[in-house]
Structures are given as C-alpha cells and as structure tokens.
BAFI-3210 file (N, C-alpha, C; in Angstrom, 3 decimals, decimal comma, padded with zeros to 6 digits):
// residues 148
n [1|2|3|4|5|6|7|8|9|10|11|12|13|14|15|16|17|18|19|20|21|22|23|24|25|26|27|28|29|30|31|32|33|34|35|36|37|38|39|40|41|42|43|44|45|46|47|48|49|50|51|52|53|54|55|56|57|58|59|60|61|62|63|64|65|66|67|68|69|70|71|72|73|74|75|76|77|78|79|80|81|82|83|84|85|86|87|88|89|90|91|92|93|94|95|96|97|98|99|100|101|102|103|104|105|106|107|108|109|110|111|112|113|114|115|116|117|118|119|120|121|122|123|124|125|126|127|128|129|130|131|132|133|134|135|136|137|138|139|140|141|142|143|144|145|146|147|148]
n.u [-013,561|-012,496|-009,788|-010,722|-013,485|-013,220|-011,698|-013,478|-015,609|-014,620|-014,097|-011,590|-008,565|-007,396|-004,604|-003,998|-004,950|-003,199|-000,831|-001,322|-001,395|001,249|002,593|001,885|-000,418|-002,818|-003,753|-004,546|-005,773|-004,117|-005,064|-004,584|-002,648|-003,928|-005,383|-007,535|-009,996|-011,353|-013,803|-012,353|-010,426|-011,958|-012,740|-010,184|-009,598|-011,564|-010,812|-008,250|-008,846|-010,264|-008,275|-006,490|-007,990|-007,764|-005,300|-003,082|000,151|001,440|003,137|002,319|-000,327|000,090|001,234|-000,945|-002,903|-001,594|-001,471|-004,210|-004,757|-003,236|-004,222|-006,937|-008,132|-009,399|-009,008|-009,127|-006,640|-005,394|-007,276|-007,128|-004,497|-004,792|-006,600|-004,985|-003,009|-004,570|-005,331|-002,817|-002,165|-004,168|-003,423|-001,004|-001,938|-003,422|-001,350|-000,042|-002,098|-002,257|000,267|-000,033|-002,119|-000,749|001,100|-000,647|-001,744|000,552|001,075|-001,203|-000,729|001,570|000,521|-001,260|000,529|002,120|000,294|-000,286|001,958|001,908|001,643|-000,321|000,414|003,110|006,216|008,080|011,386|013,427|013,771|011,406|007,932|006,674|005,070|006,229|008,451|008,595|009,146|011,689|015,275|018,414|020,868|023,569|024,053|022,222|020,103|016,687|014,373|013,110|009,812|007,753]
n.v [017,847|015,830|013,539|011,281|011,033|010,841|008,471|006,664|006,811|005,335|002,930|002,417|002,542|005,411|005,398|004,082|005,943|008,062|006,856|006,693|009,439|010,128|008,755|010,220|009,661|010,642|014,027|016,011|019,223|021,169|022,313|024,127|022,275|019,877|017,387|018,237|017,001|017,161|017,259|016,516|014,876|012,751|011,778|011,019|009,012|007,119|006,363|005,389|003,164|001,638|001,126|-000,244|-002,529|-003,638|-004,699|-003,012|-001,647|000,372|002,343|002,408|003,210|005,733|006,999|006,954|008,415|010,876|011,463|011,761|013,968|015,940|016,046|015,517|013,698|014,842|015,288|013,486|012,237|011,965|010,364|008,158|007,364|006,558|004,419|002,717|002,060|000,608|-001,528|-002,692|-003,514|-005,360|-007,326|-008,131|-009,247|-011,352|-012,911|-013,643|-015,116|-017,293|-018,417|-019,120|-020,970|-022,956|-023,717|-024,658|-026,813|-028,409|-028,941|-030,443|-032,656|-033,616|-034,244|-036,250|-038,182|-038,700|-039,720|-042,193|-043,651|-044,640|-047,428|-049,435|-051,864|-051,932|-052,383|-050,427|-049,743|-048,146|-045,054|-042,547|-041,790|-038,788|-037,166|-037,360|-035,768|-033,356|-034,181|-035,135|-035,167|-033,756|-036,056|-035,456|-032,938|-033,101|-031,379|-030,422|-030,365|-027,323|-026,213|-024,920]
n.w [003,168|005,812|006,644|008,062|007,425|004,666|004,360|005,476|003,694|001,576|002,701|003,776|005,747|007,603|007,560|005,192|003,355|003,923|003,083|000,307|-000,217|000,450|-001,542|-003,698|-005,041|-004,250|-003,883|-001,765|-000,554|001,963|005,034|007,908|008,814|008,229|006,142|003,462|001,716|-001,513|-004,207|-006,544|-005,420|-004,603|-007,101|-008,029|-006,176|-006,737|-009,340|-008,749|-007,098|-008,940|-010,869|-009,269|-008,764|-011,226|-011,147|-011,539|-010,885|-008,157|-009,180|-011,869|-011,505|-010,422|-012,642|-014,444|-013,048|-012,933|-015,645|-016,170|-014,514|-015,743|-018,366|-018,304|-019,868|-021,998|-024,748|-027,879|-028,345|-025,784|-024,502|-026,144|-025,602|-022,931|-023,251|-024,792|-022,907|-021,111|-022,778|-023,326|-020,744|-020,288|-022,153|-021,011|-018,579|-019,657|-020,760|-018,377|-017,252|-019,017|-018,525|-015,805|-016,069|-017,436|-015,467|-013,497|-014,866|-015,177|-012,484|-011,887|-013,514|-012,226|-009,717|-010,476|-011,576|-009,360|-007,572|-008,665|-008,087|-005,577|-003,519|-001,585|-000,609|-000,674|000,921|003,164|002,513|003,494|005,333|006,485|006,993|005,478|007,129|009,611|009,662|011,101|013,658|013,745|014,307|013,328|012,300|012,507|013,935|015,948|016,367|016,495|013,763|012,374|012,585|009,949]
ca.u [-013,789|-011,292|-009,289|-011,565|-014,693|-012,792|-011,331|-014,704|-016,388|-014,076|-013,877|-010,151|-008,061|-006,694|-003,210|-003,947|-005,106|-001,917|000,115|-001,600|-000,974|002,716|003,044|001,467|-001,612|-003,852|-003,149|-005,532|-005,341|-003,773|-005,546|-004,272|-001,901|-004,825|-005,809|-008,898|-010,296|-012,392|-014,432|-011,335|-009,780|-012,906|-012,588|-008,892|-009,684|-012,381|-009,973|-007,198|-009,394|-010,610|-007,016|-005,960|-008,748|-007,270|-003,954|-002,019|001,076|001,369|003,832|001,437|-001,481|000,573|001,379|-002,267|-003,535|-000,913|-001,937|-005,570|-004,714|-002,667|-005,001|-008,370|-008,608|-010,345|-008,835|-009,101|-005,297|-005,180|-008,165|-006,553|-003,336|-005,323|-007,150|-003,848|-002,402|-005,477|-005,236|-001,524|-002,243|-005,021|-002,599|-000,055|-002,677|-003,775|-000,131|000,139|-003,141|-001,834|001,391|-000,585|-002,858|000,261|001,632|-001,711|-001,827|001,731|000,840|-002,205|-000,033|002,452|-000,351|-001,751|001,593|002,578|-000,745|-000,195|003,161|001,696|001,099|-000,633|001,043|004,568|006,889|009,094|012,725|014,117|013,158|010,246|006,863|006,874|004,362|007,056|009,622|008,636|009,590|013,038|016,445|019,524|021,765|024,899|024,098|021,215|019,082|015,383|014,014|012,265|008,542|007,562]
ca.v [016,630|015,410|012,206|010,242|010,883|010,391|007,053|005,914|006,766|004,307|001,707|002,250|003,157|006,683|005,102|003,776|007,219|008,776|006,176|007,153|010,834|010,132|008,240|011,150|009,163|011,605|015,348|016,890|020,513|021,114|023,471|023,989|021,015|018,726|017,182|018,633|016,302|017,786|016,415|015,945|013,788|011,630|011,232|010,333|007,790|006,158|005,826|004,619|001,860|000,881|000,664|-001,243|-003,758|-004,176|-005,199|-002,085|-001,376|001,734|003,210|002,562|004,007|007,111|007,506|007,170|009,538|012,094|011,700|012,299|015,313|016,864|016,152|015,343|012,809|015,663|015,193|012,110|011,670|011,538|009,236|007,036|006,908|005,841|003,150|001,868|001,558|-000,435|-002,674|-003,335|-004,179|-006,534|-008,339|-008,631|-010,129|-012,560|-013,727|-014,204|-016,132|-018,487|-019,008|-019,752|-022,150|-023,974|-024,194|-025,446|-028,065|-029,199|-029,414|-031,506|-033,830|-034,117|-034,862|-037,504|-039,185|-039,057|-040,538|-043,539|-044,322|-045,165|-048,766|-049,726|-053,116|-051,813|-052,298|-049,374|-050,303|-047,240|-043,738|-042,372|-041,053|-037,338|-036,520|-037,418|-034,903|-032,328|-034,773|-035,668|-034,337|-033,991|-037,059|-034,886|-031,920|-033,480|-030,337|-030,751|-029,548|-026,177|-026,213|-023,701]
ca.w [003,927|006,520|006,295|008,656|006,601|003,341|004,432|005,755|002,453|000,698|003,460|003,968|006,971|007,386|007,241|003,760|002,652|004,090|002,199|-001,049|-000,290|000,448|-002,838|-004,750|-005,721|-003,864|-003,660|-001,129|-000,024|003,377|005,786|009,336|008,970|008,034|004,757|003,131|000,473|-002,334|-005,229|-007,434|-004,684|-004,671|-008,453|-008,083|-005,370|-007,480|-010,413|-008,087|-006,689|-010,148|-011,445|-008,341|-008,993|-012,496|-010,852|-011,891|-009,786|-007,619|-010,137|-013,035|-011,077|-010,311|-014,013|-015,041|-012,351|-013,390|-017,015|-016,111|-013,926|-016,722|-019,601|-018,090|-020,928|-022,760|-026,196|-028,388|-028,211|-024,402|-024,246|-026,889|-024,831|-021,768|-023,736|-025,191|-021,675|-020,614|-023,693|-023,072|-019,440|-020,485|-022,834|-020,013|-017,677|-020,400|-020,808|-017,041|-017,075|-019,763|-017,783|-014,608|-016,488|-017,724|-014,189|-012,865|-015,615|-014,806|-011,120|-011,951|-014,050|-011,166|-008,713|-011,051|-011,704|-008,012|-006,947|-009,213|-007,600|-004,224|-003,415|-000,194|-000,208|-000,734|002,216|003,202|002,644|004,410|005,402|007,356|006,327|005,485|008,236|010,820|009,530|012,147|014,921|013,586|014,595|012,403|012,870|012,726|014,986|016,954|016,545|015,907|012,611|012,705|011,842|009,163]
c.u [-012,457|-010,979|-010,162|-012,806|-014,343|-012,469|-012,556|-015,558|-015,917|-013,778|-012,405|-009,730|-007,421|-005,213|-003,041|-004,062|-003,808|-000,838|-000,075|-001,191|000,551|003,296|002,641|000,253|-002,814|-003,149|-004,158|-004,915|-004,981|-004,208|-005,279|-003,611|-002,788|-005,196|-007,260|-009,208|-011,501|-012,922|-013,402|-010,571|-010,663|-012,798|-011,280|-008,959|-010,499|-011,578|-008,870|-007,700|-009,761|-009,330|-006,371|-006,678|-008,353|-005,835|-002,842|-001,137|000,887|002,017|002,946|000,220|-001,076|000,673|000,021|-003,014|-002,914|-001,354|-003,337|-005,585|-004,214|-003,588|-006,505|-008,994|-009,630|-010,221|-008,836|-007,726|-005,042|-006,050|-007,651|-005,330|-003,779|-005,848|-006,025|-003,143|-003,256|-005,384|-003,926|-001,545|-003,107|-004,238|-001,602|-000,748|-003,077|-002,566|000,098|-000,879|-002,754|-000,681|000,885|-001,378|-001,896|000,841|000,610|-001,840|-000,646|001,597|-000,158|-001,591|000,859|001,650|-000,828|-000,669|002,125|001,566|-000,663|001,001|002,947|001,078|000,881|000,085|002,563|005,134|007,957|010,456|013,569|013,410|011,964|009,164|007,065|006,179|005,167|008,256|009,720|009,153|011,049|014,105|017,533|020,477|023,160|024,929|023,103|020,169|017,799|015,129|013,046|010,969|008,382|006,301]
c.v [016,230|013,945|011,088|009,973|010,349|008,898|006,184|005,761|005,640|003,001|001,384|002,907|004,513|006,469|004,797|005,060|008,018|008,166|006,656|008,616|010,903|009,642|009,162|010,692|010,050|012,913|016,299|018,234|020,304|022,428|023,208|022,646|019,773|018,629|017,595|018,071|016,936|016,774|015,770|014,806|012,537|010,958|010,453|009,008|006,721|005,526|004,956|003,227|000,994|000,301|-000,410|-002,577|-004,426|-004,674|-004,313|-001,879|000,069|002,716|003,463|003,419|005,467|007,749|007,834|008,318|010,867|012,456|012,302|013,714|016,335|017,098|016,141|014,360|013,532|015,499|013,724|011,454|011,160|010,337|007,983|006,482|006,085|004,464|002,198|001,280|000,434|-001,691|-003,424|-004,097|-005,440|-007,660|-008,958|-009,603|-011,429|-013,486|-014,411|-015,309|-017,420|-019,191|-019,741|-021,007|-023,291|-024,570|-025,079|-026,798|-028,978|-029,755|-030,569|-032,789|-034,465|-034,815|-036,225|-038,564|-039,607|-039,944|-041,978|-044,319|-044,995|-046,556|-049,077|-050,981|-053,028|-051,662|-051,220|-050,024|-049,457|-045,889|-043,727|-041,638|-039,542|-036,648|-036,539|-036,473|-033,871|-032,869|-035,239|-034,656|-034,710|-035,010|-036,503|-033,941|-032,164|-032,394|-030,764|-029,848|-028,467|-026,281|-024,891|-023,001]
c.w [004,568|006,232|006,862|007,817|005,219|003,360|004,664|004,500|001,540|001,421|003,667|005,266|006,638|007,032|005,752|002,950|002,752|003,196|000,759|-001,232|-000,383|-000,867|-003,997|-005,523|-005,417|-003,517|-003,013|-000,732|001,445|004,015|007,260|009,637|008,881|006,562|004,603|001,743|-000,214|-003,355|-006,152|-006,746|-004,677|-006,041|-008,589|-007,333|-006,088|-008,616|-009,832|-007,722|-007,894|-010,773|-010,571|-008,539|-010,311|-012,374|-011,420|-010,666|-009,310|-008,595|-011,364|-012,693|-010,972|-011,697|-014,642|-014,360|-012,785|-014,796|-017,009|-015,533|-014,930|-017,903|-019,381|-019,062|-021,817|-024,269|-026,622|-028,222|-026,801|-024,057|-024,946|-026,157|-023,627|-022,175|-024,134|-023,972|-021,101|-021,468|-023,462|-021,748|-019,534|-021,155|-021,864|-019,058|-018,376|-020,545|-019,463|-016,773|-017,790|-019,047|-016,542|-014,959|-016,829|-016,451|-013,485|-013,553|-015,270|-013,395|-011,107|-012,487|-012,983|-010,079|-009,208|-011,129|-010,336|-007,314|-007,426|-008,711|-006,261|-004,289|-001,947|000,308|-000,189|000,666|002,112|003,431|003,594|004,390|006,338|006,583|006,488|006,654|009,540|010,771|010,648|013,478|014,880|013,986|013,598|013,027|013,173|013,920|016,114|017,223|015,858|014,709|013,051|011,921|011,108|009,554]
res [m|r|i|g|a|f|s|e|q|f|g|l|s|p|e|t|i|r|y|y|v|n|k|g|l|l|c|p|m|i|k|n|d|r|y|d|f|k|e|n|d|i|d|d|m|q|l|l|l|r|l|k|s|f|k|f|s|i|v|e|i|h|r|l|l|s|l|r|r|l|s|g|f|d|s|p|n|e|l|s|d|y|i|n|i|l|v|d|h|k|k|k|l|q|r|e|k|r|e|l|q|g|i|i|s|s|l|q|d|e|i|g|s|s|s|g|k|h|s|f|n|a|k|r|k|n|g|v|p|l|q|f|l|q|y|l|a|c|p|s|c|k|r|e|s|e|p|e]
***
C-alpha cells in the first residue's frame, strides 16, 4: 500500500506519516524510492495511535513499538513488561490529574475571593479599568501597548 492510501486509511496526512517514518515509529519497505506499507505497518500504526491517545510521548511510543517488534509480546515476561509500562503511565496521569484538580480548585477559590471584592458603589480613587489597557500608551516612552 502506498503512503496516500495508508494515510487515508488512518485519516492522517502523508506528511504526518512521513514524520512517523522519520522518527522510526513506522518502518515501511521502500520500493522504487516509495514507501510500501504492509500489514505489520498497519498493526504498528494502530498501536501508535492507541498509545498516542493514552498521552504517551513520541519517545515512549518509539520504545514500546520497538519492544513489540523485538518480542512480539509473545512471552509472559514481555507482556508483563508492557503491562507494567502501561500501569506506570496510568499512575503518572493520575498524579497529573490530581495536580490539575488542585490548580482548578485554587483558581475557583481565587475567582470566588476576587468576585467578592468588587463593589458597584465604590468610587475609583486612581487607575483605569482593565478593559482600557489596550488603548493606553506608556507615560515614559509614549509607545502604545501591544495587544496579545
């Protein structure tokens, strides 16, 4: 199968497939200076996409694909190694989830405490409303602020 059909089968661009080939994630045969994708490449791509959906890095995906190519996960030891890698990655994602939940909770607290500080009847002693920042110029250099 050529790169166009292969990329179409997975809903990816040929450039993405070439990137994966250049990174060693896919190892198609080369015939007449063209990639020729076989059944094992389809299997590799399916695993690659599954691992990518699990938020593995390109380096980790390369390691796991290489492990599968070398061992085929045929023996209990290789399969156990693969499972241990998945379990460790799951623990890492769970830690990140807890950290993100803490950040979200802190943000919610900040939103709540900042909302309570506003008083509609309070008179502005100095300063300008934040929505006007894009229209202001620096008092020293007279240059306008750059919008982000």
